[in-house]
VORO-608727 format. One record per residue (C-alpha): x, y, z. Coordinates in steps of 0.25 Angstrom, whole numbers. Layout:
+-------+-------+-------+
!    xx !    yy !    zz !
+-------+-------+-------+
!     X !     Y !     Z !
...
+-------+-------+-------+
END
This chain:
+-------+-------+-------+
!    xx !    yy !    zz !
+-------+-------+-------+
!     0 !     0 !     0 !
!     6 !    14 !    -4 !
!     6 !    26 !     5 !
!    -6 !    35 !     5 !
!    -7 !    45 !    -6 !
!   -10 !    55 !     5 !
!     4 !    55 !     9 !
!     7 !    62 !    -4 !
!     6 !    77 !    -1 !
!     0 !    81 !   -15 !
!   -10 !    70 !   -15 !
!   -14 !    73 !    -1 !
!   -17 !    88 !    -4 !
!   -25 !    84 !   -16 !
!   -33 !    73 !    -9 !
!   -36 !    83 !     2 !
!   -41 !    93 !    -7 !
!   -49 !    83 !   -16 !
!   -55 !    77 !    -3 !
!   -60 !    91 !     1 !
!   -66 !    94 !   -13 !
!   -73 !    81 !   -13 !
!   -79 !    84 !     1 !
!   -84 !    98 !    -4 !
!   -89 !    91 !   -17 !
!   -97 !    81 !    -9 !
!  -104 !    91 !    -2 !
!  -109 !   100 !   -14 !
!  -119 !    91 !   -21 !
!  -129 !    90 !    -9 !
!  -127 !   105 !    -6 !
!  -129 !   109 !   -20 !
!  -142 !   100 !   -22 !
!  -148 !   105 !    -9 !
!  -144 !   120 !   -11 !
!  -150 !   120 !   -25 !
!  -163 !   113 !   -21 !
!  -164 !   123 !    -9 !
!  -162 !   135 !   -18 !
!  -170 !   131 !   -30 !
!  -178 !   119 !   -27 !
!  -175 !   114 !   -41 !
!  -168 !   101 !   -45 !
!  -165 !   107 !   -59 !
!  -157 !   117 !   -52 !
!  -148 !   107 !   -46 !
!  -147 !    99 !   -59 !
!  -143 !   111 !   -66 !
!  -132 !   114 !   -56 !
!  -127 !   100 !   -56 !
!  -127 !   100 !   -72 !
!  -119 !   113 !   -72 !
!  -108 !   106 !   -64 !
!  -108 !    93 !   -72 !
!  -109 !    98 !   -86 !
!   -96 !   106 !   -87 !
!   -89 !    96 !   -80 !
!   -92 !    85 !   -90 !
!   -89 !    95 !  -102 !
!   -76 !    99 !   -96 !
!   -70 !    87 !   -90 !
!   -61 !    84 !  -103 !
!   -57 !    98 !  -103 !
!   -53 !    97 !   -88 !
!   -45 !    85 !   -91 !
!   -37 !    92 !  -102 !
!   -34 !   104 !   -92 !
!   -30 !    95 !   -81 !
!   -20 !    88 !   -90 !
!   -14 !   101 !   -96 !
!   -13 !   108 !   -82 !
!    -9 !   100 !   -69 !
!   -21 !    94 !   -62 !
!   -17 !   102 !   -49 !
!   -19 !   115 !   -56 !
!   -33 !   111 !   -62 !
!   -37 !   106 !   -48 !
!   -34 !   118 !   -41 !
!   -41 !   127 !   -51 !
!   -53 !   119 !   -52 !
!   -54 !   118 !   -37 !
!   -54 !   133 !   -36 !
!   -64 !   135 !   -47 !
!   -74 !   125 !   -40 !
!   -71 !   132 !   -27 !
!   -76 !   145 !   -33 !
!   -88 !   138 !   -39 !
!   -92 !   131 !   -26 !
!   -91 !   143 !   -18 !
!  -100 !   151 !   -28 !
!  -110 !   140 !   -26 !
!  -109 !   140 !   -11 !
!  -111 !   155 !   -11 !
!  -123 !   154 !   -20 !
!  -129 !   144 !   -11 !
!  -126 !   152 !     2 !
!  -133 !   164 !    -4 !
!  -148 !   166 !    -3 !
!  -151 !   164 !   -18 !
!  -141 !   155 !   -25 !
!  -140 !   157 !   -40 !
!  -142 !   143 !   -47 !
!  -135 !   150 !   -59 !
!  -122 !   153 !   -52 !
!  -122 !   139 !   -45 !
!  -124 !   133 !   -59 !
!  -112 !   141 !   -64 !
!  -103 !   137 !   -53 !
!  -107 !   123 !   -55 !
!  -103 !   124 !   -70 !
!   -89 !   130 !   -66 !
!   -87 !   120 !   -55 !
!   -91 !   109 !   -65 !
!   -81 !   114 !   -75 !
!   -70 !   115 !   -64 !
!   -73 !   101 !   -60 !
!   -71 !    96 !   -75 !
!   -56 !   101 !   -73 !
!   -54 !    96 !   -59 !
!   -59 !    82 !   -61 !
!   -48 !    78 !   -71 !
!   -37 !    84 !   -63 !
!   -40 !    75 !   -51 !
!   -34 !    62 !   -56 !
!   -21 !    69 !   -61 !
!   -20 !    75 !   -47 !
!   -20 !    62 !   -41 !
!    -9 !    57 !   -51 !
!    -1 !    69 !   -48 !
!    -1 !    68 !   -33 !
!    -1 !    53 !   -31 !
!     9 !    42 !   -35 !
!     4 !    31 !   -44 !
!     4 !    20 !   -33 !
!    -4 !    29 !   -24 !
!   -15 !    34 !   -34 !
!   -25 !    23 !   -31 !
!   -25 !    26 !   -16 !
!   -25 !    41 !   -19 !
!   -38 !    39 !   -28 !
!   -44 !    31 !   -17 !
!   -42 !    42 !    -7 !
!   -48 !    52 !   -16 !
!   -60 !    42 !   -19 !
!   -61 !    40 !    -4 !
!   -62 !    55 !    -2 !
!   -72 !    57 !   -12 !
!   -81 !    46 !    -5 !
!   -79 !    52 !     8 !
!   -83 !    65 !     3 !
!   -96 !    59 !    -4 !
!   -99 !    52 !     9 !
!   -98 !    65 !    18 !
!  -101 !    75 !     8 !
!  -117 !    74 !     9 !
!  -116 !    75 !    24 !
!  -107 !    87 !    24 !
!  -116 !    93 !    13 !
!  -128 !    91 !    22 !
!  -121 !    97 !    34 !
!  -117 !   110 !    26 !
!  -131 !   111 !    20 !
!  -139 !   110 !    32 !
!  -129 !   118 !    41 !
!  -124 !   129 !    32 !
!  -131 !   128 !    18 !
!  -127 !   121 !     5 !
!  -119 !   133 !     1 !
!  -108 !   129 !    11 !
!  -106 !   116 !     4 !
!  -101 !   123 !    -8 !
!   -92 !   132 !     0 !
!   -86 !   120 !     6 !
!   -84 !   114 !    -7 !
!   -77 !   127 !   -12 !
!   -68 !   126 !     0 !
!   -64 !   112 !    -3 !
!   -60 !   116 !   -17 !
!   -51 !   127 !   -11 !
!   -44 !   117 !    -2 !
!   -42 !   108 !   -13 !
!   -35 !   119 !   -22 !
!   -26 !   123 !   -10 !
!   -22 !   109 !    -8 !
!   -19 !   107 !   -22 !
!   -10 !   119 !   -23 !
!     0 !   112 !   -14 !
!     1 !   101 !   -23 !
!    12 !   100 !   -34 !
!     9 !    90 !   -46 !
!    16 !    87 !   -58 !
!     9 !    89 !   -71 !
!    12 !    81 !   -83 !
!     7 !    89 !   -95 !
!     4 !    82 !  -108 !
!     8 !    87 !  -122 !
!     2 !   100 !  -126 !
!   -10 !    98 !  -135 !
!   -23 !   105 !  -139 !
!   -35 !   104 !  -130 !
!   -42 !    95 !  -139 !
!   -30 !    86 !  -140 !
!   -29 !    85 !  -125 !
!   -44 !    81 !  -124 !
!   -41 !    70 !  -135 !
!   -29 !    65 !  -128 !
!   -37 !    63 !  -115 !
!   -47 !    55 !  -123 !
!   -37 !    47 !  -130 !
!   -31 !    43 !  -117 !
!   -45 !    38 !  -112 !
!   -49 !    30 !  -125 !
!   -35 !    24 !  -127 !
!   -37 !    16 !  -114 !
!   -48 !     5 !  -115 !
!   -48 !     3 !  -100 !
!   -50 !    18 !   -98 !
!   -61 !    21 !  -108 !
!   -69 !     9 !  -105 !
!   -68 !    11 !   -90 !
!   -73 !    25 !   -92 !
!   -86 !    20 !  -100 !
!   -88 !    10 !   -88 !
!   -86 !    22 !   -78 !
!   -96 !    31 !   -86 !
!  -106 !    20 !   -85 !
!  -104 !    19 !   -70 !
!  -107 !    34 !   -69 !
!  -119 !    32 !   -78 !
!  -125 !    21 !   -70 !
!  -122 !    29 !   -57 !
!  -130 !    40 !   -62 !
!  -142 !    31 !   -65 !
!  -141 !    25 !   -51 !
!  -141 !    40 !   -45 !
!  -153 !    43 !   -53 !
!  -161 !    30 !   -50 !
!  -155 !    26 !   -37 !
!  -162 !    36 !   -28 !
!  -176 !    33 !   -34 !
!  -175 !    18 !   -31 !
!  -169 !    20 !   -17 !
!  -181 !    29 !   -13 !
!  -191 !    20 !   -20 !
!  -186 !     6 !   -17 !
!  -175 !     7 !    -7 !
!  -181 !    14 !     5 !
!  -180 !    29 !     2 !
!  -170 !    40 !     1 !
!  -161 !    35 !    13 !
!  -158 !    22 !     5 !
!  -152 !    31 !    -7 !
!  -144 !    39 !     3 !
!  -138 !    25 !     8 !
!  -135 !    21 !    -6 !
!  -127 !    34 !    -9 !
!  -120 !    33 !     5 !
!  -116 !    18 !     1 !
!  -111 !    23 !   -12 !
!  -102 !    33 !    -5 !
!   -97 !    23 !     4 !
!   -94 !    13 !    -7 !
!   -86 !    23 !   -15 !
!   -78 !    26 !    -2 !
!   -75 !    11 !     0 !
!   -72 !     9 !   -15 !
!   -62 !    20 !   -15 !
!   -55 !    15 !    -2 !
!   -54 !     1 !    -9 !
!   -47 !     7 !   -21 !
!   -37 !    13 !   -12 !
!   -33 !     0 !    -6 !
!   -35 !   -10 !   -18 !
!   -25 !   -11 !   -30 !
!   -32 !   -18 !   -41 !
!   -24 !   -24 !   -53 !
!   -34 !   -21 !   -63 !
!   -39 !    -7 !   -58 !
!   -48 !    -3 !   -71 !
!   -55 !   -16 !   -70 !
!   -57 !   -16 !   -55 !
!   -62 !    -2 !   -55 !
!   -72 !    -4 !   -66 !
!   -77 !   -17 !   -60 !
!   -79 !    -9 !   -47 !
!   -87 !     2 !   -54 !
!   -96 !    -9 !   -59 !
!  -101 !   -12 !   -45 !
!  -110 !     0 !   -47 !
!  -119 !   -10 !   -54 !
!  -123 !   -15 !   -40 !
!  -130 !    -3 !   -35 !
!  -137 !    -1 !   -49 !
!  -142 !   -16 !   -49 !
!  -146 !   -15 !   -34 !
!  -155 !    -2 !   -37 !
!  -161 !    -8 !   -49 !
!  -168 !   -19 !   -42 !
!  -168 !   -12 !   -32 !
!  -161 !   -20 !   -21 !
!  -163 !   -17 !    -6 !
!  -157 !    -4 !    -1 !
!  -146 !   -10 !     6 !
!  -142 !   -18 !    -6 !
!  -142 !    -5 !   -15 !
!  -134 !     2 !    -4 !
!  -123 !    -8 !    -4 !
!  -123 !   -10 !   -19 !
!  -121 !     5 !   -21 !
!  -110 !     5 !   -11 !
!  -103 !    -6 !   -18 !
!  -105 !     1 !   -32 !
!   -99 !    14 !   -27 !
!   -88 !     7 !   -21 !
!   -84 !     2 !   -35 !
!   -84 !    17 !   -39 !
!   -75 !    20 !   -27 !
!   -65 !     9 !   -31 !
!   -65 !    13 !   -46 !
!   -62 !    27 !   -44 !
!   -48 !    26 !   -37 !
!   -44 !    14 !   -45 !
!   -48 !    20 !   -59 !
!   -42 !    34 !   -55 !
!   -29 !    27 !   -51 !
!   -28 !    19 !   -64 !
!   -31 !    31 !   -73 !
!   -20 !    40 !   -65 !
!   -10 !    29 !   -66 !
!   -13 !    26 !   -81 !
!   -16 !    39 !   -89 !
!    -5 !    48 !   -92 !
!    -4 !    60 !   -83 !
!    -5 !    70 !   -94 !
!   -18 !    66 !   -99 !
!   -24 !    60 !   -85 !
!   -34 !    72 !   -83 !
!   -40 !    71 !   -97 !
!   -42 !    56 !   -96 !
!   -49 !    58 !   -82 !
!   -58 !    69 !   -88 !
!   -63 !    59 !   -98 !
!   -65 !    49 !   -87 !
!   -74 !    59 !   -79 !
!   -81 !    63 !   -91 !
!   -86 !    49 !   -95 !
!   -91 !    47 !   -80 !
!   -97 !    60 !   -78 !
!  -104 !    60 !   -91 !
!  -111 !    47 !   -88 !
!  -118 !    53 !   -76 !
!  -128 !    63 !   -82 !
!  -131 !    52 !   -92 !
!  -135 !    43 !   -81 !
!  -143 !    53 !   -74 !
!  -151 !    56 !   -87 !
!  -154 !    42 !   -91 !
!  -157 !    36 !   -78 !
!  -171 !    41 !   -76 !
!  -174 !    39 !   -91 !
!  -170 !    24 !   -90 !
!  -177 !    22 !   -77 !
!  -190 !    28 !   -83 !
!  -189 !    19 !   -95 !
!  -184 !     6 !   -89 !
!  -185 !     8 !   -74 !
!  -175 !    11 !   -63 !
!  -171 !    -3 !   -60 !
!  -168 !    -7 !   -75 !
!  -160 !     6 !   -77 !
!  -152 !     3 !   -65 !
!  -150 !   -12 !   -69 !
!  -145 !    -8 !   -83 !
!  -136 !     2 !   -76 !
!  -130 !    -9 !   -67 !
!  -127 !   -18 !   -79 !
!  -121 !    -6 !   -87 !
!  -111 !    -2 !   -76 !
!  -108 !   -16 !   -72 !
!  -106 !   -20 !   -86 !
!   -98 !    -8 !   -90 !
!   -88 !    -9 !   -79 !
!   -86 !   -24 !   -80 !
!   -85 !   -23 !   -96 !
!   -73 !   -14 !   -94 !
!   -66 !   -28 !   -90 !
!   -67 !   -32 !  -105 !
!   -58 !   -20 !  -109 !
!   -43 !   -25 !  -111 !
!   -38 !   -12 !  -105 !
!   -46 !   -14 !   -92 !
!   -42 !   -29 !   -91 !
!   -28 !   -26 !   -93 !
!   -26 !   -14 !   -84 !
!   -18 !   -20 !   -73 !
!   -10 !   -15 !   -61 !
!     2 !   -24 !   -60 !
!    15 !   -22 !   -52 !
!    13 !    -7 !   -51 !
!    10 !    -5 !   -66 !
!    -3 !    -3 !   -73 !
!    -5 !   -10 !   -86 !
!   -16 !    -9 !   -96 !
!   -18 !   -16 !  -110 !
!    -8 !   -13 !  -120 !
!   -10 !    -2 !  -131 !
!   -14 !   -13 !  -141 !
!   -27 !   -15 !  -134 !
!   -30 !     0 !  -135 !
!   -26 !     4 !  -121 !
!   -14 !    11 !  -115 !
!    -4 !     5 !  -106 !
!    -5 !    11 !   -92 !
!     6 !    19 !   -87 !
!    14 !    13 !   -75 !
!     9 !    15 !   -61 !
!    14 !    11 !   -47 !
!     1 !     8 !   -42 !
!     2 !    -5 !   -34 !
!    -6 !   -17 !   -38 !
!   -13 !   -28 !   -29 !
+-------+-------+-------+
END
């Protein structure tokens, strides 16, 4: 077992800043929903504001990947932290006033969503720049654990702030966490490996070429996109089934809490286990999400659904650190942010499609059949990646990652010092 990555000063500062930001971000969704419903009483206003954050992020993710590769990830992260700080502070001040402007809040969410499109691709290069190869899986596990803890405690902290001081203070808290993250990053020195100077279009094309030239990568992205699609279907239909057939709203809250615990357990396991075939193992773990979909389709008794959702989300918690470590140790540093941006684009784009199609499919076929098809879809897609040569041959042996040879249409992985079990 290697020493904790937290012993490395640069990663420790990055980890603390990232953890603070995650706590702030975990508080915001509940605060935003309640604040807008209090102010307008309109669900459409909430949908508008949420869309204002998501749309620019989706549109600008590939652009953010190019910028993060051209500049060093630290500079991009500091800049986007400060922008998001300003936007969250603006929203907080609006909500603290007597008559908040929905237009200003929506504008702030547009700018914040755009900043997030630049910040997200920079995260993985920051891990690569602050952690040795052999420590990266533990580092990613720590970050995944921090995210899980934030998701567990965020709603409770949001409730405390909302009922004691008002929802606006949740956004002020989030703004403060972004400032803290930027200050911590200022004390980090990272080495930037720039690629050759190209046109912006050539940079975008190079990033996509890196994705499609690795069969283990792009086929896994399809499976992960299907995971997010089916997760969106569950988020739409699950609450309805829980209220009607599983005992009411309390059962759905228990399901969600079980999922948060599951992600935490999965992330902790990823920090301790070293699998020889990380891509295959991660995708199979993601396929466990078929369990809660199938359990809700019948529906099974509430305790079964709760456990199934916890197990399914544990698969996601395990996949995250294993996948991120594999990508960081394999993709060339000068193109890493662009590759990551396409990864996020594929996953996040699938979510609104699921939100849109779930009620349509449920109206035509019924919720149970829609969930059953979703279970088959995600389980089949994740398992089917094992038929891909690059997935089967991606093996960590004796401190070196190997993939299928170029003759099969994939790249050889770059050397890594990650230990194998």
